[in-house]
C-alpha positions as CSV (number, residue, x, y, z in Angstrom):
1,X,-105.2,24.7,-1.1
2,X,-103.2,22.0,1.8
3,X,-100.9,19.5,1.4
4,X,-100.8,16.4,2.9
5,X,-98.0,14.9,3.7
6,X,-97.0,11.1,3.8
7,X,-94.3,10.0,5.6
8,X,-93.0,6.2,3.8
9,X,-90.9,3.5,5.6
10,X,-87.9,2.3,4.1
11,X,-90.5,-0.7,2.9
12,X,-92.7,1.9,0.7
13,X,-95.2,1.4,3.1
14,X,-96.4,4.6,3.8
15,X,-96.0,5.2,7.7
16,X,-97.8,8.2,8.8
17,X,-99.8,10.9,7.1
18,X,-99.7,14.8,8.5
19,X,-102.1,16.9,7.6
20,X,-101.2,20.5,8.6
21,X,-103.2,23.9,9.3
22,X,-100.4,26.1,7.2
23,X,-97.8,25.7,4.6
24,X,-95.5,26.4,7.0
25,X,-94.8,23.3,8.2
26,X,-91.0,22.8,7.7
27,X,-91.4,19.5,5.7
28,X,-89.2,19.5,2.2
29,X,-90.8,16.8,0.2
30,X,-88.1,14.7,-0.7
31,X,-86.1,15.0,2.4
32,X,-85.7,12.6,5.4
33,X,-87.8,12.4,8.9
34,X,-85.8,11.7,11.8
35,X,-87.1,8.0,11.5
36,X,-85.7,7.8,8.3
37,X,-88.8,8.0,6.3
38,X,-89.6,9.8,3.1
39,X,-91.1,12.3,2.9
40,X,-93.5,13.3,0.5
41,X,-96.1,16.1,-0.4
42,X,-99.6,14.9,-1.5
43,X,-102.1,17.1,-3.4
44,X,-104.9,17.2,-0.4
45,X,-107.6,15.6,-2.3
46,X,-105.6,12.8,-2.4
47,X,-107.2,9.4,-0.6
48,X,-104.3,8.4,2.6
49,X,-106.8,5.3,3.6
50,X,-106.1,4.2,-0.6
51,X,-102.2,4.7,-0.1
52,X,-101.9,3.0,2.7
53,X,-103.7,0.3,2.0
54,X,-103.9,-0.4,-1.6
55,X,-99.9,0.9,-2.6
56,X,-96.3,1.4,-2.2
57,X,-93.7,3.6,-3.3
58,X,-90.8,1.6,-5.4
59,X,-87.8,3.4,-4.9
60,X,-86.3,1.9,-7.6
61,X,-88.5,3.6,-10.4
62,X,-89.7,6.4,-8.0
63,X,-93.4,6.2,-8.5
64,X,-96.0,4.7,-6.6
65,X,-96.8,0.9,-7.5
66,X,-100.4,-0.7,-6.9
67,X,-100.7,-3.9,-4.2
68,X,-102.5,-6.9,-3.5
69,X,-104.5,-6.1,0.2
70,X,-102.9,-8.0,3.0
71,X,-103.2,-11.1,2.7
72,X,-103.6,-11.6,7.1
73,X,-102.0,-10.5,10.6
74,X,-99.1,-12.6,9.3
75,X,-97.8,-11.0,6.9
76,X,-95.5,-7.7,6.7
77,X,-94.6,-6.1,3.1
78,X,-90.9,-6.3,2.0
79,X,-91.0,-4.1,0.1
80,X,-92.0,-5.5,-3.7
81,X,-94.7,-8.4,-1.9
82,X,-96.4,-9.9,1.7
83,X,-94.1,-12.0,3.8
84,X,-95.5,-14.0,6.0
85,X,-93.9,-13.7,9.3
86,X,-92.7,-16.9,10.8
87,X,-91.3,-15.6,13.4
88,X,-94.7,-14.3,14.8
89,X,-96.7,-16.9,14.1
90,X,-94.3,-19.5,16.2
91,X,-94.4,-16.8,19.0
92,X,-98.3,-16.8,19.1
93,X,-98.6,-20.3,19.0
94,X,-95.7,-21.0,22.1
95,X,-97.9,-18.3,24.1
96,X,-101.4,-20.6,23.8
97,X,-99.4,-23.7,24.2
98,X,-97.8,-22.0,27.2
99,X,-101.5,-20.7,28.6
100,X,-102.7,-24.1,27.7
101,X,-100.0,-25.7,29.9
102,X,-100.5,-23.2,32.9
103,X,-104.2,-24.0,32.9
104,X,-102.6,-28.1,32.8
105,X,-100.1,-27.2,35.2
106,X,-102.7,-28.6,38.2
107,X,-102.9,-32.3,37.0
108,X,-99.1,-33.1,37.9
109,X,-99.7,-32.2,41.5
110,X,-98.4,-34.9,43.9
111,X,-101.8,-33.4,46.0
112,X,-104.1,-33.3,42.5
113,X,-107.3,-35.7,42.7
114,X,-106.9,-37.3,39.9
115,X,-106.4,-41.4,39.4
116,X,-102.9,-42.2,38.9
117,X,-104.4,-43.5,34.4
118,X,-105.6,-39.4,34.7
119,X,-102.9,-38.4,35.4
120,X,-101.1,-40.2,33.0
121,X,-103.2,-39.4,30.1
122,X,-103.1,-35.2,31.2
123,X,-98.7,-35.7,30.9
124,X,-99.7,-37.1,27.2
125,X,-101.7,-34.1,26.3
126,X,-98.9,-31.7,27.9
127,X,-96.4,-33.7,26.1
128,X,-98.2,-32.9,23.1
129,X,-98.6,-29.7,22.9
130,X,-94.9,-29.4,24.0
131,X,-94.7,-30.8,20.4
132,X,-96.5,-29.0,18.7
133,X,-93.7,-26.4,18.0
134,X,-91.8,-29.6,15.7
135,X,-94.4,-29.6,12.6
136,X,-95.7,-26.0,11.9
137,X,-94.5,-27.1,8.3
138,X,-97.0,-25.3,6.3
139,X,-99.1,-23.6,9.0
140,X,-99.6,-19.9,8.2
141,X,-101.7,-18.4,11.1
142,X,-102.3,-20.3,14.2
143,X,-105.6,-21.5,13.7
144,X,-103.8,-23.7,11.7
145,X,-102.6,-26.0,13.9
146,X,-104.3,-29.0,15.1
147,X,-104.6,-29.0,19.2
148,X,-104.6,-31.4,20.9
149,X,-107.7,-32.0,23.0
150,X,-107.3,-31.9,26.7
151,X,-108.4,-35.5,28.3
152,X,-111.9,-36.1,29.5
């Protein structure tokens, strides 16, 4: 019977699963690898995908525990629960804001064909974009942001 070898991050998540061709692989159960991951031999019949998605290793009790599925792409496992990565969300929102600002740069150029009123409307839109990160309370995803509409 061939083992699967799980490499477990410090937060308890299964990072990688290795399927050795033979038992002469050199990985010792309970050791850590050069990346600081715990090495654990698992029976070949264990569903590695299930462990990667639905379980974590609790270092305090030295046992596997169930966990809820990840609630969204902007969450990370902190060792005992899913935590919103607000820095990542702000990074994604800023990138979208920069794209929208870049698309409207032409409206503020001196040789823009826009009327003064339209140029001012675009300037207001661009200011709303710059201010978008000032009020992100309760935002759990970039999709939650109420983006301003460009002038028509």
